[in-house]
Every structure is written in C-alpha cells, then in structure tokens.
C-alpha positions, 0 to 999 in steps of 0.5 A: 397529174400532180400528186399533192403532198398532203402531210407537207401541206398540212405542215405548211398550214400549221406553220402559218397557223402558228404565226397567226397564234403568235401574232395574237398572244397579246390578246390573252392578257387580263386587260384585253377587251373581247377576250372571249372572241379572241379565245374562240378565234384562237381555238378555230386556228388550233382546230384548222389543220386537222379539219382540212379534208384533202380537197384544199391543196393551196394555202390561199384556199384555206378557210382561215377564221377571221379575228374578232372585228374592230381589233388589230390582229397583232398587239403593240404600237 
C-alpha cells in the first residue's frame, strides 16, 4: 500500500490556501460589501490545514469553504 506523506500534503494544502487568501486580500478594503462574510471565509481558510484529520489525502477532496455568494473570488477588473 502507498504511504501518504501527511506533512507534505498539509504543506500543499497550505500553499493552496495561501493562494486563495491572496486572491481575496482586496476584500479587506474599507469599502467592500459583505465584509463580515469575507472575514468568516478567510478565517475558515486559515483554520483548514490544522483541521484535516489524516483521512483526506487528495487535494480535490479537501473541504474548501465557499466564498460569500454573488461576489467574485478575486478583485479587479
């Protein structure tokens, strides 16, 4: 059977999480609507790597939180 490198996997999750956080940094500007929703989403992202229990070993199976609805996941046009 294959052995899973859990620490390596958690590092991969952290890298993906960091990209998602960077993509929504703009949501912390003073004039952004639904700021509380974005704050909650960003906290869920920060908490994610530590909450993985070892049963998830594939990135596509990570329970990523959903960003607030009806808003883009990244800023800028």
